[in-house]
Wavefront OBJ file of the C-alpha trace (Angstrom):
o trace
v 5.819 1.279 15.331
v 6.587 1.679 18.982
v 3.215 0.283 19.120
v 3.773 -2.708 16.725
v 6.865 -2.933 18.626
v 5.660 -2.969 22.123
v 7.462 -0.037 22.908
v 7.302 3.581 24.524
v 8.231 6.274 21.936
v 10.920 7.543 24.638
v 12.198 4.360 23.880
v 12.790 4.506 20.122
v 14.401 7.638 20.363
v 16.829 6.476 23.625
v 17.558 3.164 21.872
v 18.863 5.080 18.224
v 15.521 3.244 16.243
v 16.500 3.411 12.669
v 14.910 2.022 9.378
v 17.296 0.082 6.902
v 15.926 -0.734 3.666
v 18.736 -2.888 1.118
v 20.778 -0.885 -1.070
v 21.718 2.799 -1.736
v 18.416 4.640 -0.936
v 16.555 4.692 2.446
v 12.811 4.500 1.062
v 11.463 5.261 4.753
v 12.223 6.859 7.955
v 10.928 6.777 11.548
v 9.615 9.856 12.930
v 10.420 10.830 16.755
v 7.844 12.487 17.382
v 5.157 10.077 16.843
v 6.869 6.844 16.267
v 5.027 6.514 12.372
v 6.664 5.080 9.689
v 6.680 7.095 6.961
v 8.043 7.771 3.370
v 11.587 9.145 2.607
v 10.867 9.860 -0.870
v 8.262 9.431 -3.855
v 8.897 6.085 -4.656
v 8.123 5.587 -7.966
v 7.245 1.536 -8.603
v 7.979 1.242 -12.541
v 11.516 2.490 -11.907
v 11.743 0.677 -9.164
v 10.375 -3.373 -10.204
v 10.130 -2.535 -13.704
v 7.067 -4.684 -15.025
v 7.117 -7.256 -12.328
v 3.486 -7.785 -11.348
v 5.122 -8.366 -6.929
v 6.629 -5.153 -6.653
v 8.090 -5.291 -2.764
v 10.682 -3.287 -0.916
v 12.476 -4.560 2.030
v 13.040 -3.176 5.471
v 14.491 -3.296 8.618
v 13.308 -1.455 12.313
v 16.827 -1.635 14.388
v 16.457 -0.879 18.098
v 19.533 -0.797 19.801
v 19.888 -2.161 23.457
v 22.428 -2.633 25.844
v 22.428 -5.993 27.834
l 1 2 3 4 5 6 7 8 9 10 11 12 13 14 15 16 17 18 19 20 21 22 23 24 25 26 27 28 29 30 31 32 33 34 35 36 37 38 39 40 41 42 43 44 45 46 47 48 49 50 51 52 53 54 55 56 57 58 59 60 61 62 63 64 65 66 67
């Protein structure tokens, strides 16, 4: 994530970067040590999307910067 955003790893930590998913469950987390996006828990596709062929999980990565 740090590489994709063009930031140093320290910038992710210093600016409170976090992953936010729609709904109550947070399926993803951001590892502070390496900046990688990872699943926070097992994702059950059938439970999440049922029989829908295309299954999507929307998420946002928030990074706080002072102005």
